[in-house]
C-alpha positions as CSV (number, residue, x, y, z in Angstrom):
1,M,34.5,-44.8,-11.5
2,P,36.4,-47.9,-10.3
3,P,34.3,-51.0,-9.5
4,N,34.5,-50.5,-5.7
5,G,32.7,-47.2,-6.0
6,T,35.7,-44.9,-5.1
7,R,36.8,-42.1,-7.3
8,C,40.3,-41.9,-9.0
9,P,42.7,-39.6,-7.3
10,A,43.1,-36.2,-8.9
11,D,46.6,-37.0,-10.2
12,R,45.4,-40.2,-11.8
13,A,42.3,-39.1,-13.8
14,H,40.5,-41.8,-15.8
15,P,41.3,-41.6,-19.6
16,R,37.6,-41.1,-20.4
17,S,37.5,-38.1,-18.1
18,A,40.6,-36.6,-19.9
19,A,38.9,-37.1,-23.3
20,L,35.7,-35.4,-22.0
21,D,37.8,-32.5,-20.7
22,V,39.4,-32.1,-24.1
23,T,36.1,-32.2,-26.0
24,R,34.5,-29.8,-23.5
25,H,37.3,-27.2,-24.0
26,N,38.4,-27.7,-27.6
27,G,35.4,-29.5,-29.2
28,F,34.9,-32.9,-30.6
29,K,36.6,-32.3,-33.9
30,A,39.8,-31.2,-32.2
31,W,39.7,-34.3,-30.0
32,K,39.4,-36.6,-33.1
33,Q,42.4,-34.9,-34.7
34,Q,44.4,-35.1,-31.5
35,I,44.0,-38.8,-31.0
36,G,43.9,-39.8,-34.7
37,Y,40.2,-40.9,-34.6
38,R,39.6,-43.4,-37.5
39,R,36.2,-44.9,-36.8
40,S,34.5,-43.1,-39.6
41,L,36.8,-44.9,-42.1
42,A,35.6,-48.3,-40.8
43,E,32.0,-47.2,-40.8
44,R,32.4,-46.0,-44.4
45,A,33.9,-49.3,-45.4
46,M,31.1,-51.3,-43.7
47,G,28.5,-49.0,-45.4
48,R,30.0,-49.9,-48.8
49,V,30.0,-53.6,-48.1
50,K,26.3,-53.4,-47.0
51,A,25.3,-51.3,-50.0
52,I,26.8,-53.8,-52.4
53,S,25.9,-57.1,-50.7
54,G,22.9,-56.2,-48.6
55,D,22.3,-55.8,-44.8
56,C,21.5,-59.4,-43.9
57,L,23.5,-62.6,-44.2
58,Q,21.8,-65.4,-46.1
59,A,23.5,-68.3,-44.4
60,R,21.9,-69.9,-41.4
61,S,24.8,-71.7,-39.6
62,W,27.5,-69.9,-37.9
63,K,30.3,-71.5,-40.0
64,S,28.5,-70.5,-43.2
65,Q,27.9,-67.0,-42.0
66,V,31.6,-66.6,-41.3
67,S,32.4,-67.9,-44.8
68,E,29.8,-65.5,-46.3
69,C,31.4,-62.5,-44.4
70,Y,34.9,-63.5,-45.7
71,L,33.5,-63.8,-49.2
72,R,31.8,-60.4,-49.1
73,I,35.0,-58.7,-47.9
74,A,37.0,-60.5,-50.6
75,I,34.7,-59.2,-53.2
76,M,34.9,-55.7,-51.8
77,N,38.7,-55.9,-51.7
78,R,38.8,-57.1,-55.3
79,M,36.5,-54.2,-56.4
80,T,38.6,-51.7,-54.5
81,K,41.8,-53.1,-56.1
82,L,40.3,-52.8,-59.6
83,G,39.5,-49.1,-58.9
84,M,42.9,-48.2,-57.6
85,P,45.2,-46.3,-60.0
86,L,48.5,-47.9,-61.1
87,S,51.4,-45.6,-60.3
88,K,55.1,-45.8,-60.6
89,A,57.9,-43.7,-59.1
90,I,59.6,-41.5,-61.7
91,Y,63.3,-41.0,-61.0
92,R,64.9,-37.9,-62.4
C-alpha cells in the first residue's frame, strides 16, 4: 500500500501483489524458477564461510571487522579455487 494509505489502481498492481498471485496459483517453486531466484546460493555460500571460520568476528573495531570479513572471503575463494577442476576445450 502506498504511504498515503490509498491502494494502487487495478491496472497498476504492486509487484509484491503480483508475486503473491503467482505463488498462490502456481506455487512457490514455480515462482522461484520464473524469476530466477538465487538467494539459496548466497545462503549456502555464507553457511560455508561460517562453518569454516566460525559465526562470530573476533575483531572489535569496525575497520578490523571489515578486514576480517575480507580475509575470510579471500580464504573461502582460495579454497574454492583449489577444488575446481582444470578443464580445456578440445577442438576436433
